[in-house]
N, C-alpha and C positions, 0 to 999 in steps of 0.2 A: 858112723854114718859119713858118707861122702856126698857132696853136693856141688853142683855147678849151676849157678843162676846168672843169666845174662840176658841182655836185650839184643835181639836180632833185628837190626834196622831194615834189612832186605825183606824180611817177612813181616815186619811191623808187629812183632810178637815178643813177649817175655818168655824165655825158655828156662826150664829147670829140669835137671836130671838128678835124681836122688837115688842112692843105693845104700845097701847095708841095713843095719838096725838103727832105728832113730829113737833117741831118748826124749822125754818130755821137754827138757831144757833146749835140746836142739830144734825141736819142733817150734818152740816159741821164738828162738833166734831166727829160724828160717822165715817165719811170718814177718818179723821185723825187716828182714832183707827185702822181702817182696814189697813191703810198705815204703821202703826207702827209694824205690824207683818213682819217677813222676807219674801222676795219675794217667796221663796219655799213654805211657808205656806199659801200664797194667791193664789196659782195656781188653787185650787178648793174651791169654796165658796158656802155654803148653807145658804140661808137666809129665815127664817120663818117669814112671815109678816101677818099671819092669824089674829093676834090681833091688827094690826095697823089700825088706823082710817085714812080715807082719809084726807090728809093735806088741810087746807084752805088757800093755797098760791095763790096770784094773779099771772097773767101771767109773769110779770116782775120778781117776786121772783123766780118762777120756772126756768126761763131762766138763771137768774144770778147764781143760785145754780148748775144747770146742767153744765154751762160753767166753773164754778170755781171748780168743782169736779175733784179730781185727776184721771188720766188715769190709769185704771186697764187694762193692756194688757196681752196677752198670758195666759189668764186664763179662767175658766169656772165658771159661776155664775148660780146657780139653785135657783129659787124663789118658795116657796111653800105657798099656802093659800092666793093668791092674788085675791081679788074681781075684777070684770071687770074695774072699774074706776082706781084702783091702778095699774092694768096691763098697762093701757094706759100711765099713768104717768111714770111707770118703763121703758116702751119701749122708750119713749122720751129721758129719761136720758141715756139709753143704746145706742141709736142712736147717741147722741151727743158724748158720750165717744168713740164710734167706729170711728166717724169722726176725733176726736182729735188724736186717736192712729194712724190712717192712715196718718194724716198730719205729724206725727213724725216718719213715716216709721216703725211703730210697728204693730205686729199682734193684731187686735182688740179682745176684749173679746167675748166669746160666752155667751149668756144669754137665758135660757129656763124657762118656767113656768111648775110647776107640782102640782098635787093634794096631793101626799103623799111624805113623807121623803124617803121611800124606792125607789120610782121611780127616785127621784132626785139623790140619791146616786148612783144608777145604771148608770145613765147618766154621772155623774161626773167621775165615774170610767171607763167609756167607754164601759160598758157592753151592749150587745144587748138585747132588750126587746122582 
């Protein structure tokens, strides 16, 4: 897996571009990289997964990873380039994260899917389309 995760000060958003096949260990490491950024830099996240291959994780692995993922609350996550199968997996992870946030009395994250970076950035900034 290749990844590029950085904060874009001009856009006030955390950018991530992920490609290739992702192993469970790499997913956990990537989650920790996201959490290493200050909370203010994690409030708007844009993740480009157009080059990501659908992981070949069994059901137990998916469940374990989703449940062990850190809770990203009170933020917006825009995913671009997700094929249908990856959207389903992303929605499952988002749903579990939202349940965990609510259990801790935190505002859950908002997650949306987009075709283009421009659409994603407009939504992250709260602009009307």
